[in-house]
N, C-alpha and C positions, 0 to 999 in steps of 0.2 A: 644482038647481045653486047657487041663491042661498044655501041653507043650508050646502052644502058650502064655498062660498066664504067665508061668514061664519065657519064652523068653522076653516078654515085660517088666517083672519086673526086668530084669537084669539092673544093674547100670553101667553107663559109664560116667566118669568125673563128678560124683556127681548127675547125673540124670538118670532116667530110659529110656529104649529104647522107651517106649511109649511117655514120655515127648519129647524126641528127634524127634520122628516121628511127633507129634503134632506141634512142633515148626517148623519143615521142611515144613509141609503142610501150616501153617500160613504164613511162609516166601514166599513160592512159590505162594500161592494164591494172596497175597498182591502184590508181585512184578510182577505178570503177569496180573492180572485183572485191577489194577489201570492204567498201561500204555495203555491197550486197551480202557479204558474209556477216558483217555486223548487224545488218537489218534482220537477217534470218535468226541470229542468236537472240536479238532483242525481242523478236516475235514470240520466242519461247520462254522469255524471262518470267512471265507470270506463272507458267506451268512449273518452272524449276524452283520458284520461290515459295511454294506452298508448304514446304517443310517435309514433303515425302521423298525428295530426291537427296542425293549426296550433297553435303555442304560445298564440295568442290565445284559442282555445277552451279549452285547458287552464287558462289563467289565469282565464277567465270562470267555468268550473265550480268552481274553488277559491274565488273570491270569493262566488259565489252560495251555495256550501255553507256558508261561514262567515258568511253574513248572518243575524243573529239575529232572532228573532220580535219582540224588543223594538223593533228598527228599523222592522219592518212596522207595529207598533202606533203608533209615533211618527208615521210617515207618514200613517196613517189618522186619527190625532188632529189632525195638522196641516191635512189637507184639511177635516175637519169643523170645526175651529176657524176657518178662513177664511170659512166660510159663516155662522157664528154671530157675534153681537155679545155678548161676555162682559164682565163687570166687569174693570176695569183690573188688579186684583190677581190675578184668576183668569187673565187673559191673560198676565200676567208669569210666573205659575207654569208655564203651558203653554210659553212661550218658553224658560224655563230647561230644562224637561225635553226639549224638542225639540232645543235647541242641544247639550246634554250628550250626548244619545243619538246624534245624527248624528255629532258629532266622535269619540265613542267607537267607532262603527262605522267611520269613516274611518281611525282608528288601527289597527284590526284589519285592514282591507283593505290599508293601506300595509305592515304587517308581513308579511302573506301575500305580497304582490306582490314585496317585496324578497327574501324567502326563495326565491320561485319563480325570480327572475332569477338568483340566485346558484346554485341547483341546475341551471338550464339551462346556466350557464357551466361548472359542474363536469361535466355530462354531455358537453358538447362537447369539453372538454379531457381527458376520461377520468380525472378525479381522483375517487377513492372510497376513500382510505385513512383510517386513524384520525387521522393528523396533520392532514389537510385538514379533516376533520369538526370536530376541536377548534378549528381556526382559524376556521372558519365560525361555530361556536357563539359564540366570543368576539366576532366581528365582528357577529353578529346582536344580541348583548346590547348592544354599544355603539350600534348603529343604532337599536335600540328605545328606548334612553334618549333619543337625540336626537329621534326621531319623537314620542314621547309628550310630551317637553318642549315641542316646537313646537306640538303640538295643544292642550295645556293653555293655552299663551299665547294661541292663536287663539281658543279657547273663552272665555277670560276677556275678551278684547277684544270678542267678539260680545256678551257680557253687560254691556258697558259699563264694565268695570274698566280703569283706567289702568295699562298694563303697561310704560310707558317706564322707570321706575325698576327694575322687576323684570328687564327685558331687560338694562339696563346692569349690574345686579348679577350676573346669570348670565354675561354676557360677561366681566366681570373675573374672576369665579370660574373660568370655563372656561379662560381664559388661564393662571391660576395653576396649575390642575390639569394642564394640558397641559405646562407647563414643568417641573412636578415629576415627571411620569411620561414625559418625552419619550424616555428610553432604552427603557422598556418598550414604548411605542407603536412605536418604531422596530423593535424586535424582532418585535412583533406583525404589523406590515405587511410585515416581511421574511418571516415565516412564510407570510402570505397570498401573497406574490409567489412563494415557492418552491412553494407548493401549486398555484397556478394556472399558472405559467409552466413548472414542472417542469424546471428546469436539471439536476436529479439526483433520484434516488429511493433508497429504502432498498435496500441491496445494491450500490450503485455504488461503485467505487473512485475516490476523489478525491485530488488533489494541490492543496492550498491553501497557497501560500507555501512554507514549509519543512515542512509537515505532509502526511503521506500515510496514508490508511487507508480502511477500508470503512465506509460510512454505516450506522449501527445504528438511529438514531432521529432524526426531524425533529419537534421540538416547537414549542410556541407561542413560546418564548423562545430556544431553543438547538437546535443540531444536534450530534449526538454521533457520533463516528467511533471505530473500533477500529483503532489503528495497526498497522503490520507488526511492531513490537516488543512488542505486547500491551497497552499502556496505552490507556485511553480518552481521547480528545481532545474537549473540549467547547468549541464556538465559538458565540458569539451569532449569531443570524440576520442582524442588521444588518452585522456584521463579515464574514460569509460573502459577502453580496452585494456588499460593497465590494472584496472581493479578486478576484484572477484565479483562477478555479476551473478546474482541468483535470480533466475527467471521463474517467478512464481506463477506466471500466466500459463506456462507449459506443463505444470504439474498435472498428471491425470487425476490425482486425488490429493486432498489435504488432510493430514493427520490431526486428530484431536486426542490429546492426552491430558487427563486430570486425575486427581486423587479424590476418592469418595470416602469420607470419614464417618464412621458409625460408632455409637457409644458402646462401652464395654458391658453395659447392662442389657444389651440385646440378647434375646434368647438364642442358644446355638441353632435351633431349628430354623429360626428366621435368618440367621447368618448364612445358612446353607442356601437359602432362597435368593440371596441378593444377586448373585451372578446371573441366575436365570431371569430375574426381573429386569435387570439392566440390559441383558441381551435382547429380550422381547421388546423393550422400549426402543432400542436403537434400530433393530431390524424393521420395526413398524414404520419408520420414517423413510421416505423416498430418497434415493441417491445416497444411501449410507451403506457401509460394510463394517460389520462388527468383527473385532479381533479378539479381545479378551477382557475379562473383568476378574482379577485375581486378588486375593488377600496378600498384598505385598509385604506388609510389615505390621507389627504390633507397636503402635506409637505410644507416646507418653500418656495420652489421654483418650485415644480412639483406636479402633481397628481401621487400618488404612488399606482401602482397595485401589488398585491401579486399573483404570479404565482406558482402553485404547479402541478407537474406531476411526474410519475414514469417511470423508464426504467427497463426492465426485466434484471435481473442479471444472465447472462449465459456466458460461455466462448466464444460462437459464437457472442455475441453482444458486439460491441465496445462502451462503455459508453461515453467516451469523444467525439467521433465523432458524436454520436447521439445528445449530447447537443450542439455541434458546429453547426450541421445542423439546429436545431431548432432556435438557435440565429441568424444565417445568414438569415434564411427565415423570421424571425420577422423584421430584418433590411430592407430587400428588400420589404416586403409587406407594412410596414409603410411608406417607401419612395414613393411607388406607390400610396398609399392612401392619402398622404399628412399629415400624423401624424408625428409630430416632437418629437424625443426623447429629454429629458431635461438633462441638465448638471448643476452643481452647479454655480449659478449666484447670484449676489448681486446688488440691485438697490439702488442708492443714489439720493434723491430728493434735489435739490438746489433751494431755492427761488430766483426769478429773481431780486427783489429789493436788496437782500443781495449780489447777484452776481455783480450788478452795483456799489454798495457802500459797499465793504467788511469791511471797517474800520469804526467803529462807535465811536463817541466822548464819 
């Protein structure tokens, strides 16, 4: 026992053989056990990423899967280095390698976590089109620039570098860049807002201020619509969000309101039949819902009926043709019933005596 104790007490490169042995055991244990744990978690990654498990398990599996062996080596070296007493220069080299390796891995983890949370938000909102993917890619690029810039500054600070002047310079430069591209950034965040909030989608019919058309494309900077007259309307995303957007494509029904003018010479009995006739015509059409047909006012030259009904707003329903069929049926039925539609007229009464002697003394 004395011989073994004396052997372990021998010094080599400033450390006893016992210290070297303990450092070797710590290094071997760490570098072998941690990869086994990582491999076991990676083996269950597919089962955890099916959406049926908690998001925390999915994120954990992604982080472990992207943990590099370099980090495991650095952790093993760190534990071994804490047991040994190394020369100052060697100790500084180890510190630099450990700091750089750890912050590099932290940057990878932060990027993965950010993308995971964005994808989770997309999954909950049902966003999976090309426009949203482009917006997310641009957002990830900007976020990665910020993440790595912050991590580089933190790493330099841990290495003893004075980063005060560097932070001040980056702050001034960032403000200048932000002011220069504020319009582009506004459109970019507008694109993200449209992608996640989904006030409209490709194929919806929009009315924005004086413009109306069908959405053809939602890009990173602009939204493009095809107007009813055929031209393409291009609006910046920031301007779209600032405007009052009427999404006609998401209307469950489209209202039809018009006045039906009937002559005063129409017999009262036939006037009583008008509402029933109009209701029968409208309800006979598919995808329509009758509301009312009321004698709203006695006009200057006609009886004015207010007719209101709704047409289902679906891609399979041709709204103009439905309105056309209703109007044609009203004309046919009124002609068959003897009800005359009125048109603007003006009657002038001339006294007979004045007509015989138009010039008075």
